[in-house]
C-alpha positions, 0 to 999 in steps of 0.5 A: 531204950537206956542202954549200960556203957556196957550194953552200948559197947556190945553193942558197938562191937557187935555191929562193927564184927558183922557189919550190921545194924544190931536189934536191940531188945528187953525180953525180961527185965533186967535182961537186954538181948543184942541181936544181929545177922551175921556171914559165916563166910569170911573165918576172919569176921566170924572171929570177931563177932564170936568175942563180940557176942562172947561180951555177953552173959549169954550169947549163941546164934541161930539158923533157923529162919535160913538166915544166921542172927547172933545174940548175946544176952546182959544181965543189966541192972538200974 
């Protein structure tokens, strides 16, 4: 998937903050979702992770599978 400069920067920031490889999906046309596992045990790392995901248009986290996963969605125009 071809990413915009903005989406690539958000992905890189999330990967740096979480120290995990991020997954990029396109849940709907024009929307890119970037997800990664996150460790909330280190307050500074969690703060960096929150700053990284907040660069998106929508963002959040989930622990429905027993592990914390953060996500950031960006509207992409082509």
